[in-house]
Biopython code that builds the backbone (N, CA, C, O; Angstrom):
import numpy as np
from Bio.PDB.StructureBuilder import StructureBuilder

atoms = [
    (1, "UNK", "N", (110.219, 77.026, 102.806)),
    (1, "UNK", "CA", (110.411, 78.088, 101.824)),
    (1, "UNK", "C", (109.054, 78.553, 101.316)),
    (1, "UNK", "O", (108.234, 77.751, 100.868)),
    (2, "UNK", "N", (108.833, 79.844, 101.393)),
    (2, "UNK", "CA", (107.563, 80.405, 100.947)),
    (2, "UNK", "C", (107.607, 80.595, 99.424)),
    (2, "UNK", "O", (108.546, 81.176, 98.879)),
    (3, "UNK", "N", (106.577, 80.096, 98.768)),
    (3, "UNK", "CA", (106.482, 80.259, 97.313)),
    (3, "UNK", "C", (105.108, 80.787, 96.952)),
    (3, "UNK", "O", (104.098, 80.373, 97.522)),
    (4, "UNK", "N", (105.083, 81.703, 96.001)),
    (4, "UNK", "CA", (103.848, 82.269, 95.488)),
    (4, "UNK", "C", (103.859, 82.078, 93.970)),
    (4, "UNK", "O", (104.821, 82.440, 93.293)),
    (5, "UNK", "N", (102.788, 81.512, 93.457)),
    (5, "UNK", "CA", (102.715, 81.257, 92.021)),
    (5, "UNK", "C", (101.438, 81.868, 91.477)),
    (5, "UNK", "O", (100.333, 81.435, 91.805)),
    (6, "UNK", "N", (101.607, 82.887, 90.636)),
    (6, "UNK", "CA", (100.469, 83.558, 90.019)),
    (6, "UNK", "C", (100.098, 82.893, 88.701)),
    (6, "UNK", "O", (100.947, 82.316, 88.021)),
    (7, "UNK", "N", (98.831, 82.982, 88.353)),
    (7, "UNK", "CA", (98.356, 82.490, 87.067)),
    (7, "UNK", "C", (97.090, 83.240, 86.686)),
    (7, "UNK", "O", (96.502, 83.953, 87.500)),
    (8, "UNK", "N", (96.682, 83.066, 85.427)),
    (8, "UNK", "CA", (95.422, 83.650, 84.982)),
    (8, "UNK", "C", (95.552, 84.884, 84.128)),
    (8, "UNK", "O", (94.552, 85.386, 83.615)),
    (9, "UNK", "N", (96.757, 85.384, 83.961)),
    (9, "UNK", "CA", (96.937, 86.545, 83.101)),
    (9, "UNK", "C", (96.739, 86.188, 81.644)),
    (9, "UNK", "O", (96.593, 85.019, 81.287)),
    (10, "UNK", "N", (96.736, 87.210, 80.812)),
    (10, "UNK", "CA", (96.571, 86.985, 79.386)),
    (10, "UNK", "C", (96.189, 88.251, 78.665)),
    (10, "UNK", "O", (96.301, 89.355, 79.197)),
    (11, "UNK", "N", (95.734, 88.067, 77.434)),
    (11, "UNK", "CA", (95.308, 89.181, 76.590)),
    (11, "UNK", "C", (93.786, 89.225, 76.561)),
    (11, "UNK", "O", (93.130, 88.210, 76.325)),
    (12, "UNK", "N", (93.242, 90.391, 76.798)),
    (12, "UNK", "CA", (91.789, 90.555, 76.809)),
    (12, "UNK", "C", (91.448, 91.908, 76.195)),
    (12, "UNK", "O", (92.234, 92.851, 76.280)),
    (13, "UNK", "N", (90.292, 91.998, 75.586)),
    (13, "UNK", "CA", (89.855, 93.272, 75.033)),
    (13, "UNK", "C", (89.322, 94.175, 76.127)),
    (13, "UNK", "O", (88.863, 93.711, 77.171)),
    (14, "UNK", "N", (89.389, 95.456, 75.874)),
    (14, "UNK", "CA", (88.834, 96.434, 76.818)),
    (14, "UNK", "C", (87.374, 96.091, 77.100)),
    (14, "UNK", "O", (86.611, 95.756, 76.194)),
    (15, "UNK", "N", (87.007, 96.184, 78.372)),
    (15, "UNK", "CA", (85.664, 95.822, 78.791)),
    (15, "UNK", "C", (85.528, 94.383, 79.236)),
    (15, "UNK", "O", (84.511, 93.997, 79.812)),
    (16, "UNK", "N", (86.547, 93.591, 78.972)),
    (16, "UNK", "CA", (86.518, 92.186, 79.337)),
    (16, "UNK", "C", (86.923, 91.935, 80.783)),
    (16, "UNK", "O", (87.137, 92.866, 81.560)),
    (17, "UNK", "N", (87.022, 90.648, 81.123)),
    (17, "UNK", "CA", (87.317, 90.244, 82.498)),
    (17, "UNK", "C", (88.426, 89.196, 82.522)),
    (17, "UNK", "O", (88.632, 88.451, 81.564)),
    (18, "UNK", "N", (89.121, 89.167, 83.632)),
    (18, "UNK", "CA", (90.107, 88.131, 83.920)),
    (18, "UNK", "C", (90.053, 87.811, 85.397)),
    (18, "UNK", "O", (89.717, 88.665, 86.217)),
    (19, "UNK", "N", (90.384, 86.577, 85.732)),
    (19, "UNK", "CA", (90.530, 86.201, 87.139)),
    (19, "UNK", "C", (91.941, 85.680, 87.350)),
    (19, "UNK", "O", (92.350, 84.679, 86.761)),
    (20, "UNK", "N", (92.671, 86.379, 88.198)),
    (20, "UNK", "CA", (94.017, 85.960, 88.552)),
    (20, "UNK", "C", (93.969, 85.090, 89.801)),
    (20, "UNK", "O", (93.120, 85.264, 90.675)),
    (21, "UNK", "N", (94.903, 84.151, 89.857)),
    (21, "UNK", "CA", (95.026, 83.286, 91.021)),
    (21, "UNK", "C", (96.452, 83.344, 91.546)),
    (21, "UNK", "O", (97.400, 83.537, 90.786)),
    (22, "UNK", "N", (96.588, 83.177, 92.839)),
    (22, "UNK", "CA", (97.909, 83.118, 93.468)),
    (22, "UNK", "C", (97.881, 81.997, 94.496)),
    (22, "UNK", "O", (97.193, 82.092, 95.513)),
    (23, "UNK", "N", (98.621, 80.955, 94.231)),
    (23, "UNK", "CA", (98.711, 79.837, 95.165)),
    (23, "UNK", "C", (99.984, 79.999, 95.986)),
    (23, "UNK", "O", (101.066, 80.241, 95.452)),
    (24, "UNK", "N", (99.824, 79.862, 97.287)),
    (24, "UNK", "CA", (100.938, 80.110, 98.206)),
    (24, "UNK", "C", (101.230, 78.855, 99.016)),
    (24, "UNK", "O", (100.316, 78.192, 99.505)),
    (25, "UNK", "N", (102.496, 78.541, 99.151)),
    (25, "UNK", "CA", (102.915, 77.396, 99.951)),
    (25, "UNK", "C", (104.057, 77.806, 100.862)),
    (25, "UNK", "O", (104.711, 78.826, 100.645)),
    (26, "UNK", "N", (104.287, 76.991, 101.891)),
    (26, "UNK", "CA", (105.417, 77.233, 102.782)),
    (26, "UNK", "C", (105.152, 78.171, 103.932)),
    (26, "UNK", "O", (106.082, 78.562, 104.637)),
    (27, "UNK", "N", (103.899, 78.544, 104.138)),
    (27, "UNK", "CA", (103.553, 79.414, 105.243)),
    (27, "UNK", "C", (102.140, 79.095, 105.692)),
    (27, "UNK", "O", (101.405, 78.391, 105.000)),
    (28, "UNK", "N", (101.765, 79.610, 106.841)),
    (28, "UNK", "CA", (100.409, 79.383, 107.349)),
    (28, "UNK", "C", (99.473, 80.329, 106.610)),
    (28, "UNK", "O", (99.261, 81.466, 107.030)),
    (29, "UNK", "N", (98.922, 79.851, 105.517)),
    (29, "UNK", "CA", (98.166, 80.699, 104.607)),
    (29, "UNK", "C", (97.044, 81.447, 105.309)),
    (29, "UNK", "O", (96.872, 82.648, 105.100)),
    (30, "UNK", "N", (96.292, 80.756, 106.129)),
    (30, "UNK", "CA", (95.111, 81.371, 106.743)),
    (30, "UNK", "C", (95.461, 82.517, 107.681)),
    (30, "UNK", "O", (94.596, 83.332, 108.004)),
    (31, "UNK", "N", (96.684, 82.594, 108.114)),
    (31, "UNK", "CA", (97.095, 83.637, 109.062)),
    (31, "UNK", "C", (97.705, 84.854, 108.372)),
    (31, "UNK", "O", (98.098, 85.812, 109.038)),
    (32, "UNK", "N", (97.784, 84.823, 107.080)),
    (32, "UNK", "CA", (98.515, 85.848, 106.337)),
    (32, "UNK", "C", (97.607, 86.825, 105.605)),
    (32, "UNK", "O", (96.603, 86.435, 105.010)),
    (33, "UNK", "N", (97.972, 88.085, 105.656)),
    (33, "UNK", "CA", (97.402, 89.053, 104.728)),
    (33, "UNK", "C", (98.104, 88.871, 103.387)),
    (33, "UNK", "O", (99.303, 88.595, 103.336)),
    (34, "UNK", "N", (97.355, 89.025, 102.315)),
    (34, "UNK", "CA", (97.908, 88.813, 100.977)),
    (34, "UNK", "C", (97.471, 89.963, 100.090)),
    (34, "UNK", "O", (96.339, 90.440, 100.179)),
    (35, "UNK", "N", (98.373, 90.399, 99.240)),
    (35, "UNK", "CA", (98.084, 91.548, 98.397)),
    (35, "UNK", "C", (98.439, 91.280, 96.941)),
    (35, "UNK", "O", (99.315, 90.474, 96.626)),
    (36, "UNK", "N", (97.740, 91.975, 96.080)),
    (36, "UNK", "CA", (98.080, 92.034, 94.659)),
    (36, "UNK", "C", (98.646, 93.424, 94.365)),
    (36, "UNK", "O", (98.108, 94.443, 94.797)),
    (37, "UNK", "N", (99.735, 93.427, 93.623)),
    (37, "UNK", "CA", (100.349, 94.654, 93.141)),
    (37, "UNK", "C", (100.434, 94.573, 91.621)),
    (37, "UNK", "O", (100.293, 93.503, 91.030)),
    (38, "UNK", "N", (100.665, 95.721, 91.006)),
    (38, "UNK", "CA", (100.929, 95.701, 89.579)),
    (38, "UNK", "C", (102.057, 96.656, 89.250)),
    (38, "UNK", "O", (102.315, 97.626, 89.963)),
    (39, "UNK", "N", (102.721, 96.351, 88.146)),
    (39, "UNK", "CA", (103.843, 97.167, 87.695)),
    (39, "UNK", "C", (103.727, 97.339, 86.196)),
    (39, "UNK", "O", (103.826, 96.369, 85.444)),
    (40, "UNK", "N", (103.517, 98.574, 85.758)),
    (40, "UNK", "CA", (103.282, 98.838, 84.345)),
    (40, "UNK", "C", (104.549, 98.700, 83.510)),
    (40, "UNK", "O", (104.519, 98.160, 82.404)),
    (41, "UNK", "N", (105.645, 99.184, 84.039)),
    (41, "UNK", "CA", (106.930, 99.130, 83.344)),
    (41, "UNK", "C", (107.985, 98.728, 84.369)),
    (41, "UNK", "O", (107.824, 99.004, 85.558)),
    (42, "UNK", "N", (109.051, 98.088, 83.930)),
    (42, "UNK", "CA", (110.078, 97.650, 84.901)),
    (42, "UNK", "C", (110.666, 98.797, 85.718)),
    (42, "UNK", "O", (111.072, 98.597, 86.862)),
    (43, "UNK", "N", (110.716, 100.000, 85.136)),
    (43, "UNK", "CA", (111.331, 101.107, 85.860)),
    (43, "UNK", "C", (110.362, 101.831, 86.782)),
    (43, "UNK", "O", (110.762, 102.707, 87.548)),
    (44, "UNK", "N", (109.087, 101.465, 86.707)),
    (44, "UNK", "CA", (108.090, 102.099, 87.571)),
    (44, "UNK", "C", (107.915, 101.288, 88.849)),
    (44, "UNK", "O", (108.188, 100.089, 88.886)),
    (45, "UNK", "N", (107.458, 101.964, 89.886)),
    (45, "UNK", "CA", (107.258, 101.269, 91.155)),
    (45, "UNK", "C", (105.996, 100.411, 91.074)),
    (45, "UNK", "O", (105.085, 100.695, 90.296)),
    (46, "UNK", "N", (105.960, 99.379, 91.874)),
    (46, "UNK", "CA", (104.769, 98.549, 91.959)),
    (46, "UNK", "C", (103.726, 99.276, 92.798)),
    (46, "UNK", "O", (104.045, 99.880, 93.822)),
    (47, "UNK", "N", (102.483, 99.208, 92.352)),
    (47, "UNK", "CA", (101.420, 99.876, 93.093)),
    (47, "UNK", "C", (100.414, 98.841, 93.601)),
    (47, "UNK", "O", (100.155, 97.823, 92.960)),
    (48, "UNK", "N", (99.874, 99.134, 94.744)),
    (48, "UNK", "CA", (98.922, 98.228, 95.364)),
    (48, "UNK", "C", (97.608, 98.211, 94.588)),
    (48, "UNK", "O", (97.033, 99.257, 94.288)),
    (49, "UNK", "N", (97.147, 97.013, 94.273)),
    (49, "UNK", "CA", (95.852, 96.843, 93.631)),
    (49, "UNK", "C", (94.786, 96.491, 94.673)),
    (49, "UNK", "O", (93.716, 97.097, 94.713)),
    (50, "UNK", "N", (95.094, 95.512, 95.504)),
    (50, "UNK", "CA", (94.127, 95.071, 96.505)),
    (50, "UNK", "C", (94.844, 94.272, 97.576)),
    (50, "UNK", "O", (95.884, 93.660, 97.332)),
    (51, "UNK", "N", (94.265, 94.291, 98.764)),
    (51, "UNK", "CA", (94.814, 93.548, 99.893)),
    (51, "UNK", "C", (93.672, 92.853, 100.626)),
    (51, "UNK", "O", (92.583, 93.409, 100.767)),
    (52, "UNK", "N", (93.926, 91.646, 101.086)),
    (52, "UNK", "CA", (92.937, 90.949, 101.903)),
    (52, "UNK", "C", (93.621, 90.468, 103.170)),
    (52, "UNK", "O", (94.639, 89.777, 103.123)),
    (53, "UNK", "N", (93.044, 90.846, 104.302)),
    (53, "UNK", "CA", (93.591, 90.458, 105.592)),
    (53, "UNK", "C", (93.264, 89.002, 105.908)),
    (53, "UNK", "O", (92.440, 88.375, 105.241)),
    (54, "UNK", "N", (93.925, 88.477, 106.937)),
    (54, "UNK", "CA", (93.668, 87.100, 107.342)),
    (54, "UNK", "C", (92.206, 86.894, 107.714)),
    (54, "UNK", "O", (91.639, 85.825, 107.489)),
    (55, "UNK", "N", (91.605, 87.932, 108.285)),
    (55, "UNK", "CA", (90.206, 87.824, 108.708)),
    (55, "UNK", "C", (89.237, 88.180, 107.583)),
    (55, "UNK", "O", (88.020, 88.132, 107.759)),
    (56, "UNK", "N", (89.801, 88.543, 106.411)),
    (56, "UNK", "CA", (88.956, 88.766, 105.253)),
    (56, "UNK", "C", (88.678, 90.205, 104.883)),
    (56, "UNK", "O", (88.077, 90.469, 103.842)),
    (57, "UNK", "N", (89.101, 91.142, 105.713)),
    (57, "UNK", "CA", (88.876, 92.552, 105.368)),
    (57, "UNK", "C", (89.679, 92.902, 104.120)),
    (57, "UNK", "O", (90.837, 92.509, 103.977)),
    (58, "UNK", "N", (89.036, 93.656, 103.213)),
    (58, "UNK", "CA", (89.673, 93.995, 101.941)),
    (58, "UNK", "C", (89.869, 95.491, 101.788)),
    (58, "UNK", "O", (89.073, 96.289, 102.283)),
    (59, "UNK", "N", (90.934, 95.860, 101.097)),
    (59, "UNK", "CA", (91.175, 97.243, 100.718)),
    (59, "UNK", "C", (91.651, 97.257, 99.274)),
    (59, "UNK", "O", (92.211, 96.278, 98.781)),
    (60, "UNK", "N", (91.416, 98.392, 98.599)),
    (60, "UNK", "CA", (91.715, 98.497, 97.176)),
    (60, "UNK", "C", (92.399, 99.811, 96.851)),
    (60, "UNK", "O", (92.232, 100.813, 97.546)),
    (61, "UNK", "N", (93.184, 99.778, 95.760)),
    (61, "UNK", "CA", (93.733, 101.010, 95.243)),
    (61, "UNK", "C", (92.624, 101.896, 94.718)),
    (61, "UNK", "O", (91.579, 101.405, 94.290)),
    (62, "UNK", "N", (92.845, 103.201, 94.748)),
    (62, "UNK", "CA", (91.785, 104.138, 94.370)),
    (62, "UNK", "C", (91.369, 103.978, 92.909)),
    (62, "UNK", "O", (90.239, 104.305, 92.547)),
    (63, "UNK", "N", (92.266, 103.483, 92.075)),
    (63, "UNK", "CA", (91.958, 103.364, 90.649)),
    (63, "UNK", "C", (91.030, 102.179, 90.364)),
    (63, "UNK", "O", (90.505, 102.071, 89.255)),
    (64, "UNK", "N", (90.820, 101.299, 91.328)),
    (64, "UNK", "CA", (90.001, 100.109, 91.104)),
    (64, "UNK", "C", (88.553, 100.480, 90.814)),
    (64, "UNK", "O", (87.918, 99.885, 89.944)),
    (65, "UNK", "N", (88.043, 101.443, 91.527)),
    (65, "UNK", "CA", (86.699, 101.995, 91.262)),
    (65, "UNK", "C", (85.628, 100.914, 91.249)),
    (65, "UNK", "O", (84.698, 100.974, 90.445)),
    (66, "UNK", "N", (85.748, 99.937, 92.121)),
    (66, "UNK", "CA", (84.713, 98.924, 92.276)),
    (66, "UNK", "C", (84.714, 97.840, 91.213)),
    (66, "UNK", "O", (83.816, 96.998, 91.196)),
    (67, "UNK", "N", (85.695, 97.840, 90.333)),
    (67, "UNK", "CA", (85.693, 96.883, 89.231)),
    (67, "UNK", "C", (86.430, 95.585, 89.559)),
    (67, "UNK", "O", (86.250, 94.590, 88.857)),
    (68, "UNK", "N", (87.255, 95.569, 90.606)),
    (68, "UNK", "CA", (88.035, 94.391, 90.971)),
    (68, "UNK", "C", (87.550, 93.862, 92.314)),
    (68, "UNK", "O", (87.063, 94.619, 93.154)),
    (69, "UNK", "N", (87.689, 92.555, 92.506)),
    (69, "UNK", "CA", (87.350, 91.933, 93.781)),
    (69, "UNK", "C", (88.440, 90.943, 94.165)),
    (69, "UNK", "O", (88.785, 90.049, 93.393)),
    (70, "UNK", "N", (88.976, 91.116, 95.366)),
    (70, "UNK", "CA", (89.957, 90.173, 95.891)),
    (70, "UNK", "C", (89.237, 89.217, 96.829)),
    (70, "UNK", "O", (88.349, 89.624, 97.578)),
    (71, "UNK", "N", (89.622, 87.948, 96.786)),
    (71, "UNK", "CA", (89.019, 86.954, 97.664)),
    (71, "UNK", "C", (90.061, 85.887, 97.965)),
    (71, "UNK", "O", (91.115, 85.828, 97.333)),
    (72, "UNK", "N", (89.744, 85.044, 98.945)),
    (72, "UNK", "CA", (90.694, 83.995, 99.312)),
    (72, "UNK", "C", (89.944, 82.709, 99.606)),
    (72, "UNK", "O", (88.802, 82.725, 100.067)),
    (73, "UNK", "N", (90.610, 81.594, 99.330)),
    (73, "UNK", "CA", (90.090, 80.270, 99.670)),
    (73, "UNK", "C", (91.156, 79.604, 100.522)),
    (73, "UNK", "O", (92.150, 79.096, 100.002)),
    (74, "UNK", "N", (90.951, 79.606, 101.816)),
    (74, "UNK", "CA", (91.960, 79.056, 102.726)),
    (74, "UNK", "C", (92.123, 77.545, 102.550)),
    (74, "UNK", "O", (93.176, 76.996, 102.875)),
    (75, "UNK", "N", (91.101, 76.876, 102.045)),
    (75, "UNK", "CA", (91.205, 75.429, 101.836)),
    (75, "UNK", "C", (92.116, 75.089, 100.655)),
    (75, "UNK", "O", (92.608, 73.966, 100.541)),
    (76, "UNK", "N", (92.333, 76.072, 99.782)),
    (76, "UNK", "CA", (93.180, 75.858, 98.613)),
    (76, "UNK", "C", (94.461, 76.681, 98.659)),
    (76, "UNK", "O", (95.243, 76.668, 97.708)),
    (77, "UNK", "N", (94.676, 77.390, 99.750)),
    (77, "UNK", "CA", (95.859, 78.254, 99.885)),
    (77, "UNK", "C", (95.991, 79.195, 98.689)),
    (77, "UNK", "O", (97.087, 79.423, 98.178)),
    (78, "UNK", "N", (94.867, 79.728, 98.259)),
    (78, "UNK", "CA", (94.842, 80.527, 97.032)),
    (78, "UNK", "C", (94.080, 81.823, 97.256)),
    (78, "UNK", "O", (93.050, 81.852, 97.930)),
    (79, "UNK", "N", (94.604, 82.881, 96.681)),
    (79, "UNK", "CA", (93.918, 84.165, 96.672)),
    (79, "UNK", "C", (93.619, 84.505, 95.214)),
    (79, "UNK", "O", (94.394, 84.179, 94.315)),
    (80, "UNK", "N", (92.491, 85.162, 94.999)),
    (80, "UNK", "CA", (92.036, 85.482, 93.656)),
    (80, "UNK", "C", (91.880, 86.995, 93.488)),
    (80, "UNK", "O", (91.672, 87.733, 94.451)),
    (81, "UNK", "N", (91.985, 87.422, 92.248)),
    (81, "UNK", "CA", (91.671, 88.807, 91.904)),
    (81, "UNK", "C", (90.787, 88.772, 90.661)),
    (81, "UNK", "O", (91.253, 88.500, 89.555)),
    (82, "UNK", "N", (89.515, 89.051, 90.865)),
    (82, "UNK", "CA", (88.566, 89.123, 89.764)),
    (82, "UNK", "C", (88.582, 90.544, 89.225)),
    (82, "UNK", "O", (88.326, 91.498, 89.959)),
    (83, "UNK", "N", (88.880, 90.678, 87.949)),
    (83, "UNK", "CA", (88.979, 91.999, 87.333)),
    (83, "UNK", "C", (87.947, 92.111, 86.220)),
    (83, "UNK", "O", (87.972, 91.355, 85.249)),
    (84, "UNK", "N", (87.051, 93.056, 86.378)),
    (84, "UNK", "CA", (85.988, 93.272, 85.400)),
    (84, "UNK", "C", (86.133, 94.647, 84.752)),
    (84, "UNK", "O", (86.830, 95.522, 85.266)),
    (85, "UNK", "N", (85.469, 94.817, 83.631)),
    (85, "UNK", "CA", (85.472, 96.099, 82.919)),
    (85, "UNK", "C", (86.895, 96.634, 82.757)),
    (85, "UNK", "O", (87.188, 97.788, 83.071)),
    (86, "UNK", "N", (87.744, 95.778, 82.269)),
    (86, "UNK", "CA", (89.156, 96.138, 82.166)),
    (86, "UNK", "C", (89.388, 97.237, 81.146)),
    (86, "UNK", "O", (88.739, 97.298, 80.102)),
    (87, "UNK", "N", (90.339, 98.104, 81.482)),
    (87, "UNK", "CA", (90.723, 99.211, 80.618)),
    (87, "UNK", "C", (92.156, 98.992, 80.129)),
    (87, "UNK", "O", (92.920, 98.282, 80.783)),
    (88, "UNK", "N", (92.530, 99.576, 79.016)),
    (88, "UNK", "CA", (93.910, 99.403, 78.522)),
    (88, "UNK", "C", (94.970, 99.814, 79.540)),
    (88, "UNK", "O", (96.062, 99.247, 79.565)),
    (89, "UNK", "N", (94.650, 100.792, 80.372)),
    (89, "UNK", "CA", (95.635, 101.232, 81.373)),
    (89, "UNK", "C", (95.860, 100.206, 82.477)),
    (89, "UNK", "O", (96.739, 100.390, 83.319)),
    (90, "UNK", "N", (95.085, 99.140, 82.484)),
    (90, "UNK", "CA", (95.313, 98.049, 83.434)),
    (90, "UNK", "C", (96.425, 97.117, 82.975)),
    (90, "UNK", "O", (96.807, 96.204, 83.707)),
    (91, "UNK", "N", (96.943, 97.331, 81.783)),
    (91, "UNK", "CA", (98.026, 96.507, 81.272)),
    (91, "UNK", "C", (99.246, 96.633, 82.179)),
    (91, "UNK", "O", (99.753, 97.730, 82.412)),
    (92, "UNK", "N", (99.706, 95.495, 82.684)),
    (92, "UNK", "CA", (100.809, 95.485, 83.640)),
    (92, "UNK", "C", (101.147, 94.037, 83.981)),
    (92, "UNK", "O", (100.439, 93.106, 83.598)),
    (93, "UNK", "N", (102.232, 93.878, 84.702)),
    (93, "UNK", "CA", (102.517, 92.587, 85.336)),
    (93, "UNK", "C", (101.919, 92.648, 86.736)),
    (93, "UNK", "O", (102.157, 93.600, 87.480)),
    (94, "UNK", "N", (101.154, 91.644, 87.085)),
    (94, "UNK", "CA", (100.475, 91.589, 88.381)),
    (94, "UNK", "C", (101.203, 90.601, 89.282)),
    (94, "UNK", "O", (101.456, 89.456, 88.906)),
    (95, "UNK", "N", (101.530, 91.072, 90.473)),
    (95, "UNK", "CA", (102.293, 90.284, 91.432)),
    (95, "UNK", "C", (101.461, 90.034, 92.685)),
    (95, "UNK", "O", (100.635, 90.851, 93.093)),
    (96, "UNK", "N", (101.711, 88.890, 93.267)),
    (96, "UNK", "CA", (101.123, 88.512, 94.541)),
    (96, "UNK", "C", (102.213, 88.648, 95.614)),
    (96, "UNK", "O", (103.386, 88.365, 95.368)),
    (97, "UNK", "N", (101.801, 89.084, 96.797)),
    (97, "UNK", "CA", (102.777, 89.291, 97.866)),
    (97, "UNK", "C", (102.183, 88.889, 99.218)),
    (97, "UNK", "O", (101.011, 89.151, 99.490)),
    (98, "UNK", "N", (102.997, 88.253, 100.058)),
    (98, "UNK", "CA", (102.671, 88.052, 101.463)),
    (98, "UNK", "C", (103.945, 88.223, 102.278)),
    (98, "UNK", "O", (105.005, 87.735, 101.888)),
    (99, "UNK", "N", (103.847, 88.900, 103.385)),
    (99, "UNK", "CA", (105.029, 89.285, 104.165)),
    (99, "UNK", "C", (105.992, 89.977, 103.205)),
    (99, "UNK", "O", (105.597, 90.929, 102.533)),
    (100, "UNK", "N", (107.231, 89.531, 103.122)),
    (100, "UNK", "CA", (108.184, 90.148, 102.203)),
    (100, "UNK", "C", (108.442, 89.255, 100.993)),
    (100, "UNK", "O", (109.433, 89.427, 100.284)),
    (101, "UNK", "N", (107.540, 88.300, 100.764)),
    (101, "UNK", "CA", (107.708, 87.366, 99.653)),
    (101, "UNK", "C", (106.833, 87.787, 98.478)),
    (101, "UNK", "O", (105.696, 88.229, 98.638)),
    (102, "UNK", "N", (107.412, 87.630, 97.294)),
    (102, "UNK", "CA", (106.719, 87.986, 96.056)),
    (102, "UNK", "C", (106.699, 86.793, 95.096)),
    (102, "UNK", "O", (107.605, 85.959, 95.095)),
    (103, "UNK", "N", (105.662, 86.736, 94.296)),
    (103, "UNK", "CA", (105.653, 85.808, 93.188)),
    (103, "UNK", "C", (106.394, 86.408, 92.004)),
    (103, "UNK", "O", (106.924, 87.516, 92.087)),
    (104, "UNK", "N", (106.426, 85.672, 90.908)),
    (104, "UNK", "CA", (107.130, 86.136, 89.718)),
    (104, "UNK", "C", (106.243, 86.978, 88.815)),
    (104, "UNK", "O", (106.736, 87.621, 87.888)),
    (105, "UNK", "N", (104.973, 86.982, 89.070)),
    (105, "UNK", "CA", (104.076, 87.832, 88.311)),
    (105, "UNK", "C", (103.397, 87.137, 87.147)),
    (105, "UNK", "O", (103.855, 86.105, 86.656)),
    (106, "UNK", "N", (102.290, 87.730, 86.719)),
    (106, "UNK", "CA", (101.575, 87.256, 85.545)),
    (106, "UNK", "C", (101.189, 88.472, 84.704)),
    (106, "UNK", "O", (100.692, 89.468, 85.230)),
    (107, "UNK", "N", (101.420, 88.383, 83.409)),
    (107, "UNK", "CA", (101.198, 89.524, 82.529)),
    (107, "UNK", "C", (99.718, 89.651, 82.170)),
    (107, "UNK", "O", (99.071, 88.681, 81.774)),
    (108, "UNK", "N", (99.207, 90.854, 82.316)),
    (108, "UNK", "CA", (97.852, 91.184, 81.873)),
    (108, "UNK", "C", (97.971, 92.261, 80.796)),
    (108, "UNK", "O", (98.581, 93.308, 81.014)),
    (109, "UNK", "N", (97.390, 91.993, 79.653)),
    (109, "UNK", "CA", (97.408, 92.953, 78.564)),
    (109, "UNK", "C", (95.969, 93.206, 78.116)),
    (109, "UNK", "O", (95.242, 92.275, 77.769)),
    (110, "UNK", "N", (95.574, 94.467, 78.128)),
    (110, "UNK", "CA", (94.222, 94.852, 77.731)),
    (110, "UNK", "C", (94.315, 95.670, 76.452)),
    (110, "UNK", "O", (94.912, 96.746, 76.432)),
    (111, "UNK", "N", (93.726, 95.155, 75.398)),
    (111, "UNK", "CA", (93.772, 95.846, 74.107)),
    (111, "UNK", "C", (92.578, 96.779, 73.966)),
    (111, "UNK", "O", (91.494, 96.523, 74.492)),
    (112, "UNK", "N", (92.809, 97.860, 73.247)),
    (112, "UNK", "CA", (91.734, 98.852, 73.062)),
    (112, "UNK", "C", (90.913, 98.552, 71.811)),
    (112, "UNK", "O", (89.970, 99.281, 71.501)),
]
sb = StructureBuilder()
sb.init_structure("model")
sb.init_model(0)
sb.init_chain("A")
sb.init_seg("    ")
for serial, (resi, resn, name, xyz) in enumerate(atoms, 1):
    if name == "N":
        sb.init_residue(resn, " ", resi, " ")
    sb.init_atom(name, np.array(xyz, "f"), 0.0, 1.0, " ", f" {name:<3s}", serial, name[0])
structure = sb.get_structure()
């Protein structure tokens, strides 16, 4: 059974930083592309924040503007999302995804 567990969310002031983590079990982690998504409101669609391929190639949503970095540690079956210079509009639930599996999300709140 594939499980994804996100952590690292919280409340931060605008301009601050957070590092999210997603630990994945039940699959061959090193062979998987993994992505972070976010959802601002339950009725809104989830949007791609960043993706990292098995070989390490990364892609980002256009709104990231160089402020976020996705990385992976295959020895720990964990993918990270370093978020810097956070803006209030980054407030959302952040989800980790691989294949068709999703984690439960971690809340990020950025105060102005």
